NUGUVO-262121 format. One record per residue: x, y, z of N, C-alpha, C in turn. Coordinates in steps of 0.2 Angstrom, whole numbers, padded with zeros to 4 digits, always signed. Example, Ala and Ser with C-alpha at 12.3 -4.5 7.8 and 13.67 -1.06 7.14 Angstrom:
+0066-0028+0039+0062-0022+0039+0066-0016+0039;+0064-0011+0035+0068-0005+0036+0064+0000+0039;
END
This chain:
+0004-0006+0000+0000+0000+0000+0004+0006+0000;+0004+0010-0005+0009+0016-0006+0005+0022-0003;+0009+0026+0000+0006+0032+0003+0006+0038-0002;+0001+0041-0003+0001+0047-0008-0001+0053-0004;+0002+0059-0006+0001+0065-0003-0006+0068-0004;-0010+0070+0001-0016+0072+0000-0016+0080+0001;-0021+0083+0000-0022+0091+0000-0019+0093+0007;-0022+0090+0013-0020+0092+0019-0013+0091+0021;-0010+0086+0018-0003+0084+0019+0001+0090+0016;-0001+0093+0011+0002+0098+0008+0001+0105+0011;-0004+0105+0015-0006+0111+0019-0001+0111+0025;+0000+0105+0028+0004+0105+0034+0012+0106+0031;+0014+0104+0026+0020+0105+0023+0021+0113+0022;+0016+0116+0019+0016+0123+0018+0017+0127+0024;+0013+0125+0029+0014+0129+0035+0021+0128+0038;+0024+0122+0038+0030+0121+0041+0036+0125+0037;+0035+0124+0030+0040+0127+0026+0040+0135+0027;+0034+0138+0027+0034+0145+0028+0036+0148+0035;+0035+0144+0040+0038+0146+0046+0045+0145+0047;+0047+0139+0044+0055+0138+0044+0058+0143+0039;+0055+0145+0034+0058+0150+0029+0059+0156+0033;+0054+0158+0037+0054+0164+0041+0060+0164+0046;+0061+0158+0049+0067+0158+0054+0073+0159+0050;+0074+0155+0044+0080+0156+0040+0081+0163+0038;+0076+0166+0035+0076+0173+0033+0078+0178+0039;+0075+0177+0045+0077+0181+0051+0084+0180+0053;+0087+0174+0052+0093+0172+0054+0099+0174+0049;+0098+0173+0043+0103+0174+0038+0103+0180+0034;+0098+0185+0036+0098+0191+0032+0097+0197+0037;+0098+0203+0035+0097+0208+0040+0090+0210+0042;+0085+0206+0040+0078+0207+0042+0078+0205+0049;+0074+0209+0053+0074+0207+0060+0070+0200+0061;+0073+0196+0065+0070+0189+0066+0062+0189+0068;+0060+0193+0073+0053+0193+0074+0049+0195+0068;+0051+0200+0064+0048+0203+0058+0047+0197+0053;+0052+0193+0052+0052+0188+0047+0047+0182+0049;+0047+0181+0055+0043+0176+0058+0036+0178+0057;+0034+0184+0059+0027+0187+0058+0025+0187+0051;+0029+0189+0047+0028+0190+0040+0026+0183+0037;+0030+0178+0038+0029+0172+0035+0024+0168+0039;+0023+0170+0045+0018+0167+0049+0011+0169+0046;+0010+0175+0043+0004+0177+0040+0003+0172+0034;+0008+0170+0030+0008+0166+0025+0005+0159+0027;+0008+0157+0033+0005+0150+0036-0002+0151+0038;-0004+0157+0041-0011+0158+0042-0016+0158+0036;-0013+0160+0030-0016+0159+0024-0017+0152+0022;-0012+0148+0023-0013+0141+0021-0019+0138+0026;-0019+0140+0032-0024+0137+0037-0031+0139+0035;-0031+0146+0033-0038+0148+0031-0040+0145+0025;-0036+0144+0020-0038+0141+0014-0041+0134+0015;-0037+0130+0020-0039+0123+0021-0045+0123+0025;-0047+0128+0029-0053+0128+0033-0059+0130+0030;-0058+0136+0026-0064+0139+0024-0065+0139+0016;-0060+0138+0012-0061+0138+0005-0061+0130+0003;-0057+0126+0005-0057+0119+0004-0058+0115+0010;-0063+0116+0013-0065+0113+0020-0065+0105+0019;-0065+0102+0025-0065+0095+0025-0072+0091+0023;-0077+0095+0022-0084+0093+0021-0086+0096+0014;-0090+0092+0010-0092+0095+0004-0098+0100+0005;-0103+0098+0009-0109+0102+0010-0111+0103+0017;-0115+0108+0019-0117+0108+0026-0121+0103+0028;-0124+0099+0023-0128+0093+0025-0124+0088+0028;-0118+0088+0026-0113+0082+0028-0112+0083+0036;-0113+0089+0039-0112+0090+0046-0118+0087+0050;-0124+0086+0047-0129+0084+0051-0131+0077+0050;-0127+0073+0046-0128+0066+0045-0125+0062+0052;-0130+0058+0055-0128+0055+0061-0124+0048+0058;-0119+0047+0062-0115+0041+0061-0117+0035+0066;-0118+0029+0064-0120+0024+0069-0114+0023+0074;-0116+0021+0080-0111+0020+0085-0106+0015+0083;-0108+0010+0079-0103+0005+0077-0098+0007+0073;-0099+0013+0069-0094+0015+0065-0089+0020+0068;-0091+0022+0074-0087+0027+0078-0081+0024+0081;-0075+0026+0080-0069+0023+0083-0069+0023+0090;-0067+0017+0093-0068+0017+0101-0065+0022+0105;-0059+0025+0102-0056+0030+0106-0060+0036+0106;-0064+0037+0101-0068+0044+0101-0075+0043+0104;-0077+0037+0105-0084+0035+0107-0085+0037+0115;-0090+0041+0117-0091+0042+0124-0094+0036+0127;-0098+0032+0123-0102+0027+0126-0099+0020+0124;-0100+0015+0128-0098+0008+0127-0103+0005+0122;-0100+0002+0117-0104-0002+0112-0107-0008+0115;-0113-0010+0113-0116-0016+0116-0114-0022+0112;-0109-0025+0113-0106-0031+0109-0108-0037+0112;
END
């Protein structure tokens, strides 16, 4: 089973790269370190906003109202014991 990169994997990479690049720019150039982190932190916030609001994890609002049977909920997330 080969692993493929999905959209949210790329979002996480984009966040890490932008913050890391801010640290490198702040360290290796005359740009003040806090200014570089803040500037490229805004880019990271852009990645997060796009992942949450533009290309969210659900297709429609109706997806949020659909109930999932208790048997399909992972045991670690289930607040109730299943009757097996």
